[in-house]
N, C-alpha and C positions, 0 to 999 in steps of 0.2 A: 504494500500500500504506500509506504513511504517513498520507494523508488518511483512509483507511478506518479505521485504528486510532484516529485522533483523533476521528472521528465516533462510534465505539463508546464511547470514553471519555466524550465529552460526553453521549451518551444515558444512560450509566450514572449520570453525575453528576446529570442532571436527574431520573432515576427515583428516585434516593436522596432528592433534595429533595422530590419529590412525595409520598414515603412518610412524611413527617413527620406526626406526630399533631397533632390540633387542640386537644385538651384533655389535662389531667393530673388524676388523682384526688387530691384534697387531703383528703378524709374519706369514710369509708364506715361504715355501721352493719352491713354484711354482711361477715363475716370473709373471705369468698371473694374480695373485691375489695380489693386492697392499695393503700395510699397510695403515690403516685408512679407508678402504672400509667398508661401513655399510652392515650388513647382517640381514635378517629377520629370526625369529625362523622358523624352518622347511624348510628353503630354501635349494635347491640342488645347489651345486656349482661345476662347471667343474674344478676340480683339478686333475692333472695327478696322476695316480696310484703310490702309495708309497710316495708321497709328503705329507707334513704336513701343517696344518693350525691351528693357535692359535687364538682363539676368546676370547673377553672379554665383559662382561656385565657391565652396569653402576654400579652395586653393587660391582664390583671388582672381581667377579668370573671369573677365567681363565680356558678355556677348550681347549685342543689340540686334533685335529682330524687327523687321517691318512686316506688318500684317497684310495679307492678301485678302481676297473675298471670303476665304474659309478660315480666317484668323491666322494664328501662328502655331508652329510646332517646336517645342523645346528640343535642342539637340539631344540625340538618343543615347549618349554614353552614360552609364550608371556610375556613380561614385562609390568609394569605399564607405561602409557604414560608420567607420571611425570619424569621418568628417561631419557627422550629424551634430556633434557638440559645437563645432565651429559655426555651423549655420545657425544654431540657436543663439549664440552670442551675437552674430551679425543681425539676426532678426530683432534682438533686443536693442541694438544700436540704431536700427532703422526706424524704430517706433519713436514717436515724438516724446520728449521728456514730460513727466507728469506736470500738470498745470500748478502754478502757485508755489513751486519749489525753486530755490536758487541753487544752482550747481556751481560751486567754487572750484578753483584749480587746486586748492589745498583744503583737505578735510581729514580729520582723524590722523594727523601726522604724515599723511601721504603727500608727497610733492610730485605733481604731475609734470611730465615733460611737455614742452611746447608742441602744439598740434603739427606744426611744420616739420618737426623732427621725426614724426611718425610716418615714415614713407613706405614701410612694408606692412602687409596684412598681419604678419605675426606680431609686430610691434604695436599695431593698433589694438589687436585682441588682447595683448598683455596689458596695455593701458586700461582697456575696458574692465579687466578683472581687478584692477587696483582701485581700492575704495576711494571714491570722490573724483575719479578721473574719467567718468563716462562721457561727460560733455566734451572733453578734449578728444576722446576717442571718436565721438560722433563727428566732430569737425574734421578730424584726420581722415575718417572713412569717406566722408563726402568728397574731400579733395582727391583721395585715392581713386574713387569711382570716376570722377570727372577726368582724371588723367588717363585711366585705363580704358575708358569708353571710346570706341571708334567714332571718329567725327565724320 
């Protein structure tokens, strides 16, 4: 009985890991698609013709797609499930900060690096995990996406 229960729990854990999305929406000119929305590889999205959708992988790869009459299809390469945690951190950074709160560059003893010095996705995510540095990480992520987006 105990081993059967353990098997069920392990299967559920692997199913949860397998359901992690491959991309996250970082920009959209179609108001129906929200920033921070997770997207699976190969998924068809109902985006109005001519509108653009910018997706980001946990690796930092940024892809911009322009919708045709049938919408857009996310590139079909699946990512490793280990990148799911990175996408969750990215999603948290893409959400607007809570209203009515002031985010300082120094809080709880943490001294945040300047946003301009955070040029790699790893550095941005590390800053996001440092208490009180989320606003700096948000600013750096926006600059990273602007620089990585095809023009």
